[in-house]
Backbone as a printed PyTorch tensor [residue, N CA C, xyz], in Angstrom:
tensor([[[ 42.3430, 151.6130, 162.7180],
         [ 42.2220, 150.3410, 162.0620],
         [ 43.2730, 149.4010, 162.6680]],

        [[ 42.8120, 148.2190, 163.0450],
         [ 43.7220, 147.2570, 163.6650],
         [ 44.4900, 146.4990, 162.5960]],

        [[ 45.5080, 145.8470, 163.0560],
         [ 46.3550, 145.0930, 162.1270],
         [ 45.5760, 143.9370, 161.4940]],

        [[ 44.7170, 143.2690, 162.2550],
         [ 43.9240, 142.1600, 161.7480],
         [ 43.0190, 142.6130, 160.6100]],

        [[ 42.3950, 143.7290, 160.7510],
         [ 41.5210, 144.2440, 159.7130],
         [ 42.3020, 144.5830, 158.4550]],

        [[ 43.5140, 145.0890, 158.6040],
         [ 44.3220, 145.4130, 157.4240],
         [ 44.8160, 144.1670, 156.7050]],

        [[ 45.1370, 143.0690, 157.4290],
         [ 45.7310, 141.8870, 156.8080],
         [ 44.7130, 140.9550, 156.1610]],

        [[ 43.5510, 140.8710, 156.5890],
         [ 42.6610, 139.9210, 155.9410],
         [ 41.2570, 139.9440, 156.4480]],

        [[ 40.9940, 140.6370, 157.3990],
         [ 39.6260, 140.7500, 157.8430],
         [ 39.2560, 139.7020, 158.8660]],

        [[ 38.0270, 139.2740, 158.7700],
         [ 37.3970, 138.4260, 159.7760],
         [ 37.7500, 136.9490, 159.5720]],

        [[ 37.9620, 136.1850, 160.6770],
         [ 38.2400, 134.7520, 160.6390],
         [ 36.9990, 133.9150, 160.9020]],

        [[ 35.8600, 134.5030, 160.9930],
         [ 34.6740, 133.7210, 161.3380],
         [ 34.3760, 132.7240, 160.2210]],

        [[ 34.0490, 131.4810, 160.6090],
         [ 33.7650, 130.4150, 159.6540],
         [ 34.9690, 129.5780, 159.2930]],

        [[ 36.1610, 129.9920, 159.6260],
         [ 37.3630, 129.2370, 159.2700],
         [ 37.4350, 127.9280, 160.0450]],

        [[ 37.0050, 127.9360, 161.2760],
         [ 37.0410, 126.7150, 162.0780],
         [ 36.1160, 125.6540, 161.5030]],

        [[ 34.9760, 126.0770, 161.0020],
         [ 34.0350, 125.1410, 160.3930],
         [ 34.6360, 124.5050, 159.1490]],

        [[ 35.2880, 125.2700, 158.3280],
         [ 35.9060, 124.7420, 157.1120],
         [ 37.0240, 123.7680, 157.4650]],

        [[ 37.8480, 124.1170, 158.4370],
         [ 38.9220, 123.2190, 158.8650],
         [ 38.3570, 121.9300, 159.4460]],

        [[ 37.3060, 122.0390, 160.2410],
         [ 36.6800, 120.8560, 160.8280],
         [ 36.1440, 119.9320, 159.7300]],

        [[ 35.4540, 120.4750, 158.7570],
         [ 34.9220, 119.6590, 157.6700],
         [ 36.0410, 119.0260, 156.8430]],

        [[ 37.1000, 119.7630, 156.5750],
         [ 38.2220, 119.2240, 155.8090],
         [ 38.8950, 118.0630, 156.5170]],

        [[ 39.1510, 118.2300, 157.7940],
         [ 39.8030, 117.1640, 158.5600],
         [ 38.8750, 115.9690, 158.7180]],

        [[ 37.5980, 116.2380, 158.9190],
         [ 36.6280, 115.1530, 159.0620],
         [ 36.5780, 114.3030, 157.7990]],

        [[ 36.5480, 114.9320, 156.6490],
         [ 36.5110, 114.1840, 155.3930],
         [ 37.8040, 113.3900, 155.2160]],

        [[ 38.9390, 113.9840, 155.5480],
         [ 40.2170, 113.2880, 155.3930],
         [ 40.3200, 112.0730, 156.3070]],

        [[ 39.6700, 112.1100, 157.4410],
         [ 39.7160, 110.9840, 158.3700],
         [ 38.5710, 110.0110, 158.1080]],

        [[ 37.3950, 110.5180, 157.8070],
         [ 36.2090, 109.6950, 157.6820],
         [ 36.2320, 108.8050, 156.4390]],

        [[ 36.7050, 109.3030, 155.3280],
         [ 36.7110, 108.5080, 154.0990],
         [ 37.5750, 107.2510, 154.2390]],

        [[ 38.8120, 107.3210, 154.7350],
         [ 39.5750, 106.0800, 154.9110],
         [ 38.9570, 105.1310, 155.9410]],

        [[ 38.3620, 105.6680, 156.9840],
         [ 37.7320, 104.8050, 157.9900],
         [ 36.5510, 104.0540, 157.3740]],

        [[ 35.7520, 104.7390, 156.5890],
         [ 34.6190, 104.0900, 155.9280],
         [ 35.1220, 103.0210, 154.9530]],

        [[ 36.1980, 103.3060, 154.2130],
         [ 36.7540, 102.3150, 153.2960],
         [ 37.2250, 101.0750, 154.0490]],

        [[ 37.8900, 101.2620, 155.1730],
         [ 38.3740, 100.1270, 155.9650],
         [ 37.1980,  99.2990, 156.4800]],

        [[ 36.1340,  99.9460, 156.9030],
         [ 34.9530,  99.2200, 157.3840],
         [ 34.3280,  98.4110, 156.2500]],

        [[ 34.2180,  98.9970, 155.0700],
         [ 33.6460,  98.2840, 153.9280],
         [ 34.5240,  97.0960, 153.5390]],

        [[ 35.8260,  97.3010, 153.4750],
         [ 36.7400,  96.2090, 153.1130],
         [ 36.7090,  95.1000, 154.1460]],

        [[ 36.6780,  95.4560, 155.4250],
         [ 36.6280,  94.4390, 156.4790],
         [ 35.3180,  93.6590, 156.4360]],

        [[ 34.2160,  94.3370, 156.1710],
         [ 32.9460,  93.6230, 156.0980],
         [ 32.8940,  92.7050, 154.8860]],

        [[ 33.5080,  93.1160, 153.7940],
         [ 33.5650,  92.2620, 152.6110],
         [ 34.4130,  91.0130, 152.8820]],

        [[ 35.5220,  91.1710, 153.5710],
         [ 36.3590,  90.0170, 153.9060],
         [ 35.6710,  89.1090, 154.9230]],

        [[ 34.9200,  89.6880, 155.8530],
         [ 34.1830,  88.8710, 156.8160],
         [ 33.0930,  88.0640, 156.1230]],

        [[ 32.3990,  88.6850, 155.1850],
         [ 31.3910,  87.9520, 154.4100],
         [ 32.0400,  86.8250, 153.6210]],

        [[ 33.2030,  87.0780, 153.0680],
         [ 33.9200,  86.0310, 152.3290],
         [ 34.3380,  84.9000, 153.2550]],

        [[ 34.7570,  85.2240, 154.4660],
         [ 35.1370,  84.1800, 155.4200],
         [ 33.9410,  83.3090, 155.7800]],

        [[ 32.7850,  83.9350, 156.0290],
         [ 31.5760,  83.1650, 156.3090],
         [ 31.1940,  82.2990, 155.1120]],

        [[ 31.2650,  82.8660, 153.9180],
         [ 30.8850,  82.1400, 152.7150],
         [ 31.8050,  80.9540, 152.4640]],

        [[ 33.1020,  81.1460, 152.6170],
         [ 34.0540,  80.0670, 152.3640],
         [ 33.9110,  78.9660, 153.4180]],

        [[ 33.6420,  79.3520, 154.6540],
         [ 33.4240,  78.3430, 155.7030],
         [ 32.1990,  77.4880, 155.3780]],

        [[ 31.1010,  78.1320, 155.0290],
         [ 29.9020,  77.3810, 154.6570],
         [ 30.0940,  76.5790, 153.3850]],

        [[ 30.8160,  77.1420, 152.4420],
         [ 31.0640,  76.4470, 151.1830],
         [ 31.8980,  75.1900, 151.3910]],

        [[ 32.8720,  75.2350, 152.2840],
         [ 33.7060,  74.0520, 152.5160],
         [ 32.8910,  72.9250, 153.1560]],

        [[ 32.0240,  73.2760, 154.1060],
         [ 31.1700,  72.2460, 154.7200],
         [ 30.1820,  71.6860, 153.7050]],

        [[ 29.5720,  72.5600, 152.9030],
         [ 28.6140,  72.1000, 151.8950],
         [ 29.2960,  71.2540, 150.8290]],

        [[ 30.5170,  71.6140, 150.4550],
         [ 31.2490,  70.8480, 149.4490],
         [ 31.5760,  69.4480, 149.9620]],

        [[ 31.9940,  69.3450, 151.2060],
         [ 32.3170,  68.0320, 151.7730],
         [ 31.0650,  67.1590, 151.8640]],

        [[ 29.9690,  67.7310, 152.3520],
         [ 28.7180,  66.9600, 152.4470],
         [ 28.2110,  66.5570, 151.0660]],

        [[ 28.2330,  67.5130, 150.1440],
         [ 27.7680,  67.2060, 148.7880],
         [ 28.6160,  66.1450, 148.1030]],

        [[ 29.9080,  66.1820, 148.3380],
         [ 30.7940,  65.1820, 147.7430],
         [ 30.4830,  63.7920, 148.2760]],

        [[ 30.2360,  63.6930, 149.5800],
         [ 29.9130,  62.3920, 150.1740],
         [ 28.6030,  61.8590, 149.6060]],

        [[ 27.5850,  62.6960, 149.5710],
         [ 26.2740,  62.2570, 149.0800],
         [ 26.3480,  61.8560, 147.6120]],

        [[ 26.9990,  62.6740, 146.7900],
         [ 27.1000,  62.3650, 145.3620],
         [ 27.9140,  61.0940, 145.1250]],

        [[ 28.9970,  60.9250, 145.8680],
         [ 29.8140,  59.7240, 145.7050],
         [ 29.0800,  58.4630, 146.1060]],

        [[ 28.3760,  58.5230, 147.2350],
         [ 27.6210,  57.3420, 147.6820],
         [ 26.4630,  57.0350, 146.7360]],

        [[ 25.7870,  58.0690, 146.2380],
         [ 24.7030,  57.8490, 145.2720],
         [ 25.2280,  57.1900, 144.0040]],

        [[ 26.3780,  57.6470, 143.5340],
         [ 26.9540,  57.0680, 142.3190],
         [ 27.3570,  55.6150, 142.5480]],

        [[ 27.9500,  55.3210, 143.6920],
         [ 28.3510,  53.9430, 143.9760],
         [ 27.1370,  53.0340, 144.1340]],

        [[ 26.0790,  53.5290, 144.7610],
         [ 24.8710,  52.7140, 144.9340],
         [ 24.1750,  52.4360, 143.6110]],

        [[ 24.3440,  53.3210, 142.6410],
         [ 23.7220,  53.0970, 141.3290],
         [ 24.6110,  52.2700, 140.4050]],

        [[ 25.7390,  51.7740, 140.9110],
         [ 26.5920,  50.8750, 140.1390],
         [ 27.7440,  51.5330, 139.4070]],

        [[ 28.0490,  52.7610, 139.6970],
         [ 29.1480,  53.4500, 139.0240],
         [ 30.4890,  52.9700, 139.5730]],

        [[ 31.5280,  53.2120, 138.8110],
         [ 32.8720,  52.8700, 139.2700],
         [ 33.3500,  53.9040, 140.2960]],

        [[ 34.4450,  53.6050, 140.9470],
         [ 35.0000,  54.5330, 141.9280],
         [ 35.4240,  55.8400, 141.2630]],

        [[ 35.9730,  55.7590, 140.0530],
         [ 36.3850,  56.9670, 139.3360],
         [ 35.1680,  57.8200, 138.9670]],

        [[ 34.0870,  57.1700, 138.5530],
         [ 32.8720,  57.9190, 138.2370],
         [ 32.2710,  58.5490, 139.4860]],

        [[ 32.3320,  57.8300, 140.6090],
         [ 31.8330,  58.3780, 141.8720],
         [ 32.6670,  59.5710, 142.2950]],

        [[ 33.9590,  59.4840, 142.0900],
         [ 34.8410,  60.6130, 142.4220],
         [ 34.5240,  61.8270, 141.5310]],

        [[ 34.2900,  61.5910, 140.2400],
         [ 33.9490,  62.6900, 139.3250],
         [ 32.6150,  63.3270, 139.7110]],

        [[ 31.6410,  62.5000, 140.1130],
         [ 30.3410,  63.0330, 140.5440],
         [ 30.4930,  63.8480, 141.8140]],

        [[ 31.3540,  63.3970, 142.7160],
         [ 31.5470,  64.1370, 143.9720],
         [ 32.2430,  65.4720, 143.7230]],

        [[ 33.1870,  65.5120, 142.7850],
         [ 33.8590,  66.7710, 142.4580],
         [ 32.8710,  67.7520, 141.8320]],

        [[ 32.0210,  67.2570, 140.9330],
         [ 31.0300,  68.1310, 140.2950],
         [ 30.0520,  68.6880, 141.3320]],

        [[ 29.5970,  67.8380, 142.2600],
         [ 28.6580,  68.3110, 143.2870],
         [ 29.3330,  69.2980, 144.2320]],

        [[ 30.5860,  69.0560, 144.5770],
         [ 31.3110,  69.9740, 145.4600],
         [ 31.4950,  71.3350, 144.7910]],

        [[ 31.8400,  71.3400, 143.5080],
         [ 31.9910,  72.6060, 142.7780],
         [ 30.6740,  73.3760, 142.7320]],

        [[ 29.5680,  72.6640, 142.5170],
         [ 28.2570,  73.3220, 142.4720],
         [ 27.8820,  73.8880, 143.8410]],

        [[ 28.1790,  73.1600, 144.9100],
         [ 27.8650,  73.6410, 146.2590],
         [ 28.6830,  74.8820, 146.6040]],

        [[ 29.9390,  74.8980, 146.2130],
         [ 30.7900,  76.0600, 146.4830],
         [ 30.2990,  77.2710, 145.6970]],

        [[ 29.9630,  77.0790, 144.4350],
         [ 29.4750,  78.1950, 143.6160],
         [ 28.1970,  78.7820, 144.2070]],

        [[ 27.3020,  77.9300, 144.6870],
         [ 26.0460,  78.4110, 145.2590],
         [ 26.2810,  79.1580, 146.5700]],

        [[ 27.1600,  78.6290, 147.4170],
         [ 27.4230,  79.2870, 148.7010],
         [ 28.0910,  80.6480, 148.5020]],

        [[ 29.0270,  80.7360, 147.5840],
         [ 29.6850,  82.0160, 147.3240],
         [ 28.7340,  83.0110, 146.6700]],

        [[ 27.8430,  82.5140, 145.8410],
         [ 26.8600,  83.3920, 145.2060],
         [ 25.8700,  83.9410, 146.2400]],

        [[ 25.5270,  83.1370, 147.2330],
         [ 24.6110,  83.5970, 148.2890],
         [ 25.1750,  84.7870, 149.0490]],

        [[ 26.4830,  84.8180, 149.2380],
         [ 27.1260,  85.9150, 149.9540],
         [ 27.6770,  86.9830, 149.0220]],

        [[ 27.4400,  86.8550, 147.7240],
         [ 27.9190,  87.8060, 146.7150],
         [ 29.4300,  87.9870, 146.7760]],

        [[ 30.1420,  86.8780, 146.9280],
         [ 31.6000,  86.9140, 146.9830],
         [ 32.1310,  86.8010, 145.5660]],

        [[ 32.9400,  87.7920, 145.1890],
         [ 33.5830,  87.7720, 143.8750],
         [ 34.8900,  87.0230, 144.0050]],

        [[ 35.3220,  86.4220, 142.9320],
         [ 36.5840,  85.7010, 142.9350],
         [ 36.3800,  84.2870, 142.4340]],

        [[ 37.4510,  83.6830, 141.9600],
         [ 37.3870,  82.3190, 141.4450],
         [ 37.7710,  81.3430, 142.5490]],

        [[ 36.8610,  80.4510, 142.9290],
         [ 37.1760,  79.5090, 144.0040],
         [ 38.0070,  78.3310, 143.4900]],

        [[ 38.7870,  77.7790, 144.3840],
         [ 39.5180,  76.5400, 144.1210],
         [ 39.0880,  75.5390, 145.1750]],

        [[ 38.7040,  74.3450, 144.7420],
         [ 38.2030,  73.3100, 145.6490],
         [ 39.1140,  72.1030, 145.5380]],

        [[ 39.6350,  71.6460, 146.6780],
         [ 40.4500,  70.4360, 146.7340],
         [ 39.7520,  69.4210, 147.6280]],

        [[ 39.4440,  68.2480, 147.0670],
         [ 38.8050,  67.1880, 147.8430],
         [ 39.8420,  66.1450, 148.2270]],

        [[ 39.7190,  65.6420, 149.4220],
         [ 40.6040,  64.5880, 149.8870],
         [ 39.8090,  63.5260, 150.6270]],

        [[ 40.3070,  62.2940, 150.5930],
         [ 39.6300,  61.1790, 151.2520],
         [ 40.5630,  60.5460, 152.2800]],

        [[ 39.9700,  60.0390, 153.3490],
         [ 40.7690,  59.3600, 154.3790],
         [ 41.1920,  57.9640, 153.9450]],

        [[ 40.3510,  57.2870, 153.2090],
         [ 40.6490,  55.9080, 152.8250],
         [ 40.9670,  55.8500, 151.3340]],

        [[ 41.5940,  54.7260, 150.9230],
         [ 41.9930,  54.6110, 149.5230],
         [ 40.8060,  54.3900, 148.6090]],

        [[ 39.9300,  53.4210, 148.7900],
         [ 38.6640,  53.5840, 148.0850],
         [ 37.9200,  54.6860, 148.8220]],

        [[ 37.6040,  55.7220, 148.1210],
         [ 37.2610,  56.9920, 148.7580],
         [ 36.0380,  56.9670, 149.6600]],

        [[ 35.0180,  56.2400, 149.3340],
         [ 33.7570,  56.3710, 150.0600],
         [ 33.4640,  55.1480, 150.9220]],

        [[ 34.4390,  54.7110, 151.6910],
         [ 34.2590,  53.5970, 152.6070],
         [ 33.5490,  54.0730, 153.8670]],

        [[ 32.6040,  53.3000, 154.3920],
         [ 31.9450,  53.6960, 155.6480],
         [ 32.9640,  53.8470, 156.7720]],

        [[ 32.8160,  54.9040, 157.5430],
         [ 33.7380,  55.1830, 158.6390],
         [ 34.8540,  56.1470, 158.2630]],

        [[ 35.0460,  56.3950, 156.9800],
         [ 36.0770,  57.3470, 156.5690],
         [ 35.4650,  58.7410, 156.4950]],

        [[ 36.2250,  59.6800, 155.9880],
         [ 35.7360,  61.0570, 155.8690],
         [ 36.2630,  61.6900, 154.5930]],

        [[ 35.5100,  62.6590, 154.0980],
         [ 35.9110,  63.4420, 152.9310],
         [ 36.1910,  64.8580, 153.4090]],

        [[ 37.3190,  65.4010, 152.9720],
         [ 37.7270,  66.7420, 153.3540],
         [ 37.6940,  67.6400, 152.1220]],

        [[ 37.1280,  68.8300, 152.2940],
         [ 37.0740,  69.8030, 151.2040],
         [ 37.7630,  71.0790, 151.6570]],

        [[ 38.7780,  71.4940, 150.9200],
         [ 39.4510,  72.7660, 151.1840],
         [ 39.0580,  73.7480, 150.0850]],

        [[ 38.5270,  74.8980, 150.4960],
         [ 38.0640,  75.9150, 149.5560],
         [ 38.9100,  77.1630, 149.7390]],

        [[ 39.4510,  77.6770, 148.6220],
         [ 40.2440,  78.9070, 148.6360],
         [ 39.6510,  79.8860, 147.6290]],

        [[ 39.5390,  81.1380, 148.0570],
         [ 39.0390,  82.1880, 147.1750],
         [ 39.9140,  83.4190, 147.3500]],

        [[ 40.3360,  84.0110, 146.2420],
         [ 41.0410,  85.2900, 146.2790],
         [ 39.9800,  86.3790, 146.1510]],

        [[ 39.7700,  87.1280, 147.2280],
         [ 38.7320,  88.1550, 147.2740],
         [ 39.3660,  89.5000, 146.9610]],

        [[ 38.9370,  90.1480, 145.8690],
         [ 39.4850,  91.4800, 145.5570],
         [ 38.9690,  92.5170, 146.5500]],

        [[ 39.8000,  93.4840, 146.8630],
         [ 39.3920,  94.5350, 147.7890],
         [ 38.3480,  95.4390, 147.1470]],

        [[ 37.5040,  96.0060, 147.9720],
         [ 36.3850,  96.8220, 147.4980],
         [ 36.8690,  98.1060, 146.8380]],

        [[ 36.1800,  98.5040, 145.7900],
         [ 36.4310,  99.7960, 145.1720],
         [ 37.6640,  99.8940, 144.3050]],

        [[ 38.3210,  98.7870, 144.0300],
         [ 39.5130,  98.8400, 143.1860],
         [ 39.1100,  98.7460, 141.7170]],

        [[ 39.5810,  99.6570, 140.8870],
         [ 39.2590,  99.5840, 139.4580],
         [ 39.8940,  98.3590, 138.8140]],

        [[ 39.3080,  97.9270, 137.7070],
         [ 39.7950,  96.7300, 137.0230],
         [ 41.2400,  96.8420, 136.5760]],

        [[ 41.6560,  98.0190, 136.1370],
         [ 43.0370,  98.1930, 135.6810],
         [ 44.0200,  97.9990, 136.8330]],

        [[ 43.6680,  98.4620, 138.0060],
         [ 44.5460,  98.3000, 139.1690],
         [ 44.6040,  96.8320, 139.5850]],

        [[ 43.4700,  96.1470, 139.5340],
         [ 43.4210,  94.7310, 139.9130],
         [ 44.2820,  93.8980, 138.9830]],

        [[ 44.3050,  94.2470, 137.6970],
         [ 45.1210,  93.4990, 136.7410],
         [ 46.6130,  93.7230, 136.9500]],

        [[ 47.0010,  94.9090, 137.4210],
         [ 48.4190,  95.2340, 137.5620],
         [ 48.9880,  94.8610, 138.9330]],

        [[ 48.2150,  95.0570, 139.9770],
         [ 48.7010,  94.8400, 141.3360],
         [ 47.9090,  93.7390, 142.0270]],

        [[ 48.5590,  92.9860, 142.8980],
         [ 47.8190,  91.9730, 143.6450],
         [ 47.0410,  92.6170, 144.8020]],

        [[ 45.8070,  92.9930, 144.5520],
         [ 44.9880,  93.6530, 145.5660],
         [ 43.8450,  92.7320, 146.0010]],

        [[ 44.1780,  91.4800, 146.2390],
         [ 43.1940,  90.4980, 146.6820],
         [ 43.7320,  89.8010, 147.9250]],

        [[ 42.8070,  89.3310, 148.7420],
         [ 43.1530,  88.6080, 149.9590],
         [ 42.6480,  87.1750, 149.8060]],

        [[ 43.5010,  86.2050, 150.1060],
         [ 43.0900,  84.8060, 150.0130],
         [ 42.3760,  84.3980, 151.2920]],

        [[ 41.1870,  83.8300, 151.1230],
         [ 40.3990,  83.3330, 152.2400],
         [ 40.2690,  81.8260, 152.0530]],

        [[ 40.5900,  81.0620, 153.0980],
         [ 40.6210,  79.6000, 153.0090],
         [ 39.8460,  78.9900, 154.1670]],

        [[ 39.1690,  77.8700, 153.8830],
         [ 38.4910,  77.1110, 154.9340],
         [ 38.5160,  75.6310, 154.5560]],

        [[ 38.4550,  74.7940, 155.5730],
         [ 38.4570,  73.3470, 155.3710],
         [ 37.2170,  72.7740, 156.0410]],

        [[ 36.4780,  71.9720, 155.2780],
         [ 35.3070,  71.2840, 155.8090],
         [ 35.5160,  69.7860, 155.7340]],

        [[ 34.8970,  69.0700, 156.6620],
         [ 35.0800,  67.6210, 156.7300],
         [ 33.7230,  66.9810, 156.9650]],

        [[ 33.4480,  65.9180, 156.2310],
         [ 32.1790,  65.2150, 156.3770],
         [ 32.4360,  63.7110, 156.4570]],

        [[ 31.8560,  63.0590, 157.4510],
         [ 32.0540,  61.6150, 157.5650],
         [ 31.2470,  60.8560, 156.5190]],

        [[ 31.7560,  59.7090, 156.1370],
         [ 31.0420,  58.8180, 155.2230],
         [ 30.3570,  57.7810, 156.0940]],

        [[ 29.0580,  57.8680, 156.1150],
         [ 28.2900,  56.9080, 156.9190],
         [ 27.6330,  55.9400, 155.9810]],

        [[ 27.5070,  54.7220, 156.4010],
         [ 26.8590,  53.7190, 155.5720],
         [ 26.8600,  52.3980, 156.3000]],

        [[ 26.1730,  51.4770, 155.7100],
         [ 26.0740,  50.1440, 156.3010],
         [ 26.8610,  49.1810, 155.4470]],

        [[ 27.5480,  48.2840, 156.1100],
         [ 28.2590,  47.2440, 155.3780],
         [ 27.2400,  46.2880, 154.7850]],

        [[ 27.4580,  45.8590, 153.5560],
         [ 26.4700,  44.9550, 152.9270],
         [ 26.4250,  43.5980, 153.5630]]])
């Protein structure tokens, strides 16, 4: 009887078990990183589109309000409401979770003057994939994604 037989017998199949164990230990984190990166990429695309849509929507809503006889403050309020709606729709299209923040800015002092531009900055804190709600509440496990869109105000002088 050999020493190997006395100590534990046959080693056949041990390499397969070790291979599967190491594969799982390496594969699971790699898959998580791929999922998290794809979620952040989708958020980047969504925020970029949302910023452009918010700027365009703000210009259209502001000009429509001014043409219908509204005050500059009412036109600004209409443009903010339209920009918020455009951002919500764009983020919903990409299934991006998180609360967006939209900041509108104008190049000119009366905001919707022909030749000026409206700028929309959109920021979203995107939570990382697979994090339980309790962990999200305790630790900052979100990445901020930001984009800026700009739309010119075109129009004819009366």
